[in-house]
C-alpha positions as CSV (number, residue, x, y, z in Angstrom):
1,M,0.3,0.0,-0.1
2,Y,2.2,2.8,-1.2
3,L,0.5,6.7,-1.1
4,D,1.9,9.2,-2.9
5,P,2.3,12.9,-1.4
6,F,2.4,14.6,-4.2
7,K,-1.4,13.3,-5.3
8,P,-3.5,15.3,-2.5
9,D,-6.6,12.6,-3.1
10,E,-3.7,10.1,-1.8
11,S,-2.3,12.5,1.1
12,I,-3.9,10.9,4.2
13,L,-4.1,7.6,5.2
14,D,-6.8,6.7,8.5
15,L,-7.0,2.7,8.8
16,Q,-9.5,1.6,10.9
17,N,-10.4,-2.9,11.5
18,V,-7.9,-2.8,8.9
19,T,-5.3,-6.7,8.4
20,V,-2.7,-5.6,5.8
21,S,-1.0,-9.3,6.0
22,N,0.5,-11.5,3.4
23,N,2.0,-8.5,1.3
24,K,5.0,-9.0,-0.7
25,I,7.1,-6.6,-3.3
26,I,10.6,-7.8,-5.0
27,L,12.8,-4.7,-5.5
28,H,15.5,-5.9,-7.9
29,S,17.2,-2.2,-7.0
30,L,16.5,0.4,-4.6
31,H,17.3,2.7,-6.3
32,E,15.3,5.6,-6.0
33,K,17.4,7.1,-2.5
34,G,14.9,7.8,-0.3
35,R,11.8,6.7,-1.0
36,P,10.1,4.4,1.3
37,Q,9.8,0.7,0.5
38,G,7.3,-1.3,2.6
39,G,5.9,-4.8,2.2
40,G,2.8,-3.8,4.2
41,I,2.8,0.3,3.9
42,A,4.3,3.5,2.5
43,T,3.4,6.5,3.7
44,P,6.0,9.0,2.7
45,R,6.2,11.3,5.2
46,I,2.4,12.2,5.3
47,L,-0.5,12.4,7.4
48,A,-1.5,9.0,9.0
49,S,-3.4,7.1,11.6
50,T,-4.0,3.3,12.5
51,T,-6.6,2.0,15.1
52,N,-7.1,-1.4,15.4
53,S,-5.1,-2.4,12.6
54,S,-2.9,-5.5,12.0
55,I,-0.1,-5.0,10.0
56,V,2.2,-9.0,10.0
57,F,3.5,-10.8,7.3
58,N,4.0,-9.4,4.9
59,R,7.5,-9.4,2.9
60,V,10.3,-6.9,0.9
61,R,12.7,-9.0,-1.1
62,A,15.7,-7.5,-2.2
63,P,19.9,-8.1,-2.7
64,K,21.7,-7.3,0.5
65,S,23.2,-4.8,-0.7
66,E,20.9,-2.9,-1.6
67,I,19.3,-3.5,1.4
68,Q,22.0,-2.7,3.6
69,A,22.7,0.9,1.6
70,Q,19.1,2.1,2.6
71,A,18.5,0.7,5.7
72,D,16.8,3.1,7.0
73,W,14.0,3.4,4.0
74,V,13.2,-0.4,3.8
75,A,10.9,-2.4,6.1
76,G,8.9,-5.2,5.7
77,G,5.8,-4.0,7.3
78,Y,5.6,0.0,8.2
79,T,8.3,2.6,6.0
80,G,7.5,6.6,5.6
81,I,7.0,7.3,9.1
82,S,7.1,10.7,10.1
83,D,5.7,12.7,13.6
84,H,2.4,12.8,11.6
85,T,1.7,8.6,11.5
86,Y,0.0,7.9,14.3
87,M,-1.0,4.4,15.5
88,L,-3.5,3.2,18.5
89,N,-4.4,-0.5,19.7
90,S,-2.9,-1.7,16.4
91,I,-0.1,-4.8,15.5
92,L,3.1,-4.1,13.6
93,A,5.0,-7.2,13.8
94,L,6.1,-10.2,11.8
95,N,7.2,-8.9,8.8
96,Y,10.3,-9.7,7.1
97,V,13.4,-7.9,4.6
98,G,16.1,-10.5,3.0
99,E,16.9,-12.2,0.1
100,D,15.1,-15.1,0.1
101,E,13.0,-16.5,3.4
102,Q,16.6,-18.2,4.6
103,T,18.0,-14.6,4.7
104,E,15.5,-12.9,6.2
105,T,15.1,-10.9,9.0
106,E,12.1,-9.1,11.0
107,A,12.1,-5.5,10.6
108,N,8.8,-4.0,10.9
109,C,9.4,-0.1,10.7
110,D,11.8,2.0,8.2
111,G,14.0,2.3,11.7
112,I,13.9,6.8,10.9
113,L,12.8,8.0,14.7
114,L,10.4,7.0,17.4
115,F,6.6,5.3,16.1
116,P,4.4,8.6,17.3
117,S,2.3,5.9,19.2
118,L,-1.4,7.2,21.1
119,G,-0.2,3.6,22.7
120,Y,-1.8,0.6,23.1
121,N,0.2,-1.7,20.5
122,I,2.0,-4.5,19.8
123,F,5.8,-4.0,18.2
124,G,7.9,-6.5,17.1
125,A,11.5,-5.9,16.1
126,V,13.1,-2.3,14.7
127,C,10.3,-0.8,16.0
128,K,10.6,1.8,19.1
129,S,7.3,4.3,20.3
130,G,7.7,6.8,23.1
131,A,4.2,5.0,24.3
132,E,4.6,3.4,28.1
133,T,1.2,0.6,27.5
134,D,3.0,-0.1,24.2
135,T,3.8,-3.9,24.2
136,Y,7.4,-4.6,22.9
137,L,8.0,-8.3,21.3
138,F,12.0,-8.4,22.2
139,D,13.8,-7.1,24.5
140,S,16.5,-5.5,22.6
141,Y,16.0,-3.3,18.8
142,E,16.9,-6.7,16.8
143,A,15.4,-9.8,17.2
144,T,17.5,-13.0,18.3
145,E,16.4,-16.2,16.0
146,E,15.4,-17.3,19.5
147,G,13.6,-13.9,20.1
148,Q,11.7,-14.9,17.0
149,L,10.6,-18.0,17.8
150,E,9.3,-16.4,20.9
151,A,7.7,-14.0,19.4
152,V,5.6,-16.0,17.2
153,K,4.7,-18.1,20.3
154,K,3.5,-15.1,22.4
155,L,1.3,-13.4,19.4
156,S,-0.2,-16.5,18.4
157,L,-2.1,-15.7,15.6
158,L,-3.6,-18.4,13.1
159,P,-3.3,-18.3,9.5
160,L,-5.0,-15.7,7.7
161,A,-8.8,-16.9,7.3
162,D,-12.4,-15.9,6.5
163,N,-13.4,-15.6,10.6
164,G,-16.7,-14.5,9.7
165,G,-18.9,-11.5,10.0
166,K,-19.1,-9.0,7.1
167,N,-18.1,-4.8,6.7
168,T,-18.7,-2.4,4.5
169,L,-16.2,-3.5,1.7
170,T,-16.3,-7.0,1.5
171,A,-18.8,-9.8,2.6
172,N,-15.5,-11.9,3.7
173,P,-13.1,-10.2,5.5
174,R,-10.4,-12.2,6.8
175,T,-8.4,-11.7,9.6
176,H,-6.0,-13.4,11.5
177,A,-7.9,-14.7,14.6
178,L,-5.9,-14.4,18.1
179,G,-5.2,-17.8,19.6
180,F,-3.2,-19.5,22.8
181,Y,-0.1,-21.0,23.4
182,F,0.9,-23.9,25.9
183,E,3.8,-23.2,28.4
184,S,4.6,-25.0,31.7
185,G,1.7,-27.3,31.5
186,Q,-0.8,-24.0,31.0
187,L,-2.7,-22.9,28.3
188,I,-1.5,-18.7,28.0
189,P,-3.8,-16.5,25.4
190,S,-2.0,-13.8,22.9
191,I,-0.6,-11.3,23.8
192,A,-3.2,-9.4,22.1
193,I,-5.8,-10.6,23.7
194,D,-7.7,-7.9,26.6
195,K,-4.5,-5.4,25.8
196,G,-6.4,-2.7,24.2
197,S,-7.1,0.5,25.6
198,K,-10.9,2.0,26.4
199,D,-10.5,3.9,23.6
200,C,-10.9,1.1,20.9
201,V,-13.4,1.3,17.6
202,D,-16.6,-0.3,19.0
203,V,-16.5,-3.5,16.5
204,D,-13.7,-5.2,15.1
205,Q,-12.6,-5.9,11.2
206,R,-15.9,-8.2,10.8
207,G,-18.2,-5.9,12.0
208,F,-18.4,-8.2,15.6
209,S,-18.8,-5.9,19.2
210,R,-15.8,-4.8,20.7
211,P,-15.0,-5.8,23.9
212,A,-15.6,-9.5,24.3
213,F,-13.6,-10.5,27.2
214,G,-12.7,-7.9,28.4
215,W,-16.1,-6.0,28.8
216,Q,-15.8,-5.8,32.4
217,W,-13.2,-3.5,32.3
218,K,-14.3,-2.0,28.6
219,I,-10.6,-3.3,27.5
220,C,-10.6,-4.0,24.0
221,D,-8.2,-7.0,22.0
222,V,-5.6,-5.3,20.3
223,G,-5.5,-5.6,16.5
224,A,-8.3,-6.2,14.1
225,Y,-10.0,-9.3,15.2
226,E,-11.8,-9.8,18.9
227,L,-11.4,-13.0,20.4
228,N,-14.9,-14.3,21.4
229,A,-16.5,-11.3,19.7
230,K,-20.6,-11.6,19.1
231,P,-22.0,-9.9,15.9
């Protein structure tokens, strides 16, 4: 998803309850230095707002030399970040950059500056914000191989699928359902469950009511999907 800042009708991006997943761009050369290249979203310094959305499993394929030369402008998830790129209650993780599957590494943000987060987001590697309520899947800025496996487990995102519902764009929206994982003999919920704010969108991408499990505290799940939500 690329927005051209020189086209007035494409100068603002407002995403609510959107899943941006399983996209891939193949770049033989990143010859345009300074132009963001994102597998999921590229917003060249424009006003952009993302709420209760999931940006996951997107990829950029490019020669290693080009990726190293323009590391600040290339990311599998979101590029073109500015101080007008706001995000709330969203997942930006498990997006990758590399020559192929064997050499790819997780890179969700383009590394230019802190993500101007409004809080309650879940960030993967190469993303930082100044919001205390954000959750990071890694202790360090970059992901280790062991940390990567742990991140996938903690998020517990099920494969992209038709999980019911409908919205204004399609009768069969595809989403990543939130799951559970076993640890020390216990069933642990995805870290996205009941970790949102009280200011979430009142339905998820499928048009199902929010919040579900968190109804006592009016807390929603993070991302485009609400677990156990009802139409």
